[in-house]
Residue, then its C-alpha position, 0 to 999 in steps of 0.5 A: x198294827x205294829x206297836x210303834x204305829x199304835x204309839x204314834x196314833x195315841x200321841x196324835x190323839x192326845x197331843x192333837x198334832x200331826x208333828x208326831x215325827x218331830x216328837x219321835x225324832x226328839x224323844x227327850x223333848x218335854x211333852x208338857x211344852x207341847x201341850x201335855x196337861x194333867x188331863x191329857x196325861x190321864x187320857x194318855x196312860x189310859x189309852x196306852x194301857x188299853x192299846x197294849x193290854x197292860x195296867x200301870x201300877x199306882x207307883x208308875x202313874x207319875x206325870x213326870x214318868x210320861x213327860x217325854x217319848x223317851x220316858x214313856x218308852x222306858x216305862x213301856x219296856x218295864x212292862x215288856x212293851x218294846x217300840x221299834 
């Protein structure tokens, strides 16, 4: 499975929506306005770590760093995961 497909699968699980293409087409949309809660943030970060074999540093595990697709992609690039 490609990295972008893994990412889309994770978003579908966490965001409980099939409108993932909307979120990918509008990467600046605030995921908190579409159902991302603090609990889902923990689930999201854990699933991303497991899927890509990375461990986020404590300093990177901030809710605001995961509140949009764009911010998540920026965070992943820091860990050398590039979504195309």
